[in-house]
C-alpha positions in Angstrom: 19.0 0.5 -32.7 15.3 1.3 -32.2 14.1 4.5 -33.7 12.9 7.2 -31.5 10.8 9.9 -33.0 9.1 13.0 -31.7 5.6 12.1 -33.1 5.2 8.5 -32.0 1.5 8.1 -31.3 0.7 4.6 -30.3 3.4 3.6 -27.7 7.0 4.2 -26.9 9.8 1.9 -27.7 10.8 -0.7 -25.2 13.6 0.5 -22.9 16.7 -1.4 -24.0 20.5 -0.9 -23.9 21.3 -3.1 -26.9 19.6 -4.3 -30.1 19.5 -7.8 -28.7 17.6 -6.7 -25.6 15.2 -4.6 -27.7 14.3 -7.4 -30.0 14.0 -9.8 -27.1 11.6 -7.5 -25.3 9.6 -6.6 -28.4 9.4 -9.9 -30.3 10.6 -13.0 -28.5 9.0 -12.5 -25.1 5.5 -11.7 -26.5 5.8 -14.6 -28.9 6.7 -17.0 -26.1 3.9 -15.6 -24.0 1.3 -16.2 -26.7 2.5 -19.8 -27.1 2.3 -20.5 -23.4 -1.2 -18.9 -23.3 -2.5 -21.0 -26.2 -1.1 -24.2 -24.5 -2.8 -23.3 -21.2 -6.1 -22.7 -23.0 -5.8 -25.9 -25.0 -4.9 -28.1 -22.0 -7.1 -26.3 -19.4 -8.9 -28.2 -16.7 -12.3 -27.7 -18.4 -11.0 -29.4 -21.6 -9.9 -32.7 -19.9 -13.2 -34.5 -20.7 -12.5 -34.0 -24.3 -9.2 -35.8 -24.1 -10.5 -38.5 -21.7 -12.5 -40.1 -24.5 -9.3 -41.5 -26.0 -8.9 -43.7 -22.9 -11.8 -45.8 -24.1 -9.5 -47.2 -26.8 -8.5 -50.8 -25.8 -4.8 -50.0 -26.0 -5.3 -47.2 -23.4 -7.6 -49.3 -21.3 -5.2 -52.1 -20.8 -2.7 -49.7 -19.2 -5.3 -48.4 -16.7 -6.4 -49.7 -13.4 -10.1 -50.4 -12.9 -10.5 -47.6 -10.4 -8.9 -45.1 -12.8 -11.2 -46.3 -15.5 -14.2 -45.7 -13.3 -13.1 -42.2 -12.6 -12.6 -41.7 -16.3 -16.1 -42.9 -17.0 -17.6 -40.7 -14.4 -16.2 -37.6 -16.0 -17.3 -38.8 -19.5 -20.8 -39.5 -18.1 -21.1 -36.1 -16.5 -19.7 -34.1 -19.5 -21.4 -35.9 -22.4 -24.6 -36.9 -20.5 -24.0 -40.7 -21.0 -25.3 -42.0 -17.6 -25.2 -45.7 -18.5 -21.6 -45.8 -19.6 -20.6 -46.6 -16.0 -22.5 -49.9 -16.2 -21.0 -50.8 -19.6 -17.4 -50.1 -18.8 -16.6 -53.2 -16.8 -17.9 -55.5 -19.6 -16.0 -53.3 -22.1 -12.8 -53.7 -20.2 -13.3 -57.5 -19.9 -14.0 -57.7 -23.7 -10.6 -56.2 -24.6 -8.6 -57.5 -21.6 -7.1 -60.6 -23.1 -6.8 -59.6 -26.7 -3.4 -59.1 -28.3 -2.3 -56.4 -30.9 -4.8 -53.8 -29.8 -2.2 -51.1 -30.3 -2.6 -51.4 -34.1 -6.4 -50.8 -33.9 -7.9 -47.5 -34.9 -11.1 -46.2 -33.3 -13.0 -47.1 -36.4 -11.8 -50.7 -36.1 -13.0 -50.7 -32.5 -16.4 -49.4 -33.6 -16.7 -52.2 -36.2 -16.3 -54.8 -33.4 -18.7 -53.2 -31.0 -22.1 -54.9 -30.7 -25.5 -53.9 -29.3 -24.4 -54.5 -25.7 -22.5 -51.2 -25.6 -24.7 -48.3 -26.9 -23.3 -45.6 -24.6 -19.7 -46.6 -25.4 -20.5 -46.6 -29.1 -21.8 -43.0 -28.7 -18.7 -42.0 -26.9 -16.4 -43.5 -29.5 -18.4 -41.7 -32.3 -17.9 -38.4 -30.4 -14.2 -39.2 -30.2 -14.0 -39.7 -34.0 -15.8 -36.4 -34.6 -13.4 -34.4 -32.4 -10.7 -32.7 -34.4 -7.2 -33.2 -33.2 -6.3 -29.6 -33.9 -7.9 -26.4 -35.1 -5.7 -26.4 -38.3 -8.5 -27.8 -40.5 -10.9 -25.1 -39.4 -8.4 -22.3 -39.9 -7.4 -23.7 -43.3 -11.1 -23.8 -44.4 -11.5 -20.1 -43.4 -8.4 -19.1 -45.3 -9.6 -20.9 -48.4 -13.0 -19.4 -48.0 -11.5 -16.0 -48.5 -10.3 -17.1 -51.9 -13.7 -18.4 -52.9 -15.9 -15.6 -51.6 -14.6 -12.6 -53.4 -16.3 -9.4 -54.3 -16.7 -10.4 -57.9 -18.5 -13.6 -56.9 -20.9 -11.8 -54.6 -22.1 -9.3 -57.2 -25.0 -10.1 -59.5 -23.4 -8.8 -62.7 
């Protein structure tokens, strides 16, 4: 059962009739709320241009209609300031339209086959390569930095 003391300073216990209900209110529901909140932030409407760059991959393009691809390019052009990508996209789609086995290609393989006719598309694909999939690598580097930057390392002695 939750403990109830006379000198509790920060907040009172959650009202509950059983231990199951107490732990549900104090741990499970806040944990699920934080997961839902982080998913909403990650997939918010303002982050969609970040994920739209992956649709320039030939495997994704073959599944899209021309009109949908134009809308995608408009959002990319607006967000990344690549105004000429709208002109290149029709040729880019025709280049990859009849090729087979594009599902096995990585973005780096696609960049190797790109030529000087698609400079804006090349910039967009380079941005796609630079985007991290998750924030785990950043968080991992900060936690390892704590081990490297200790008080003893910072002193002159």
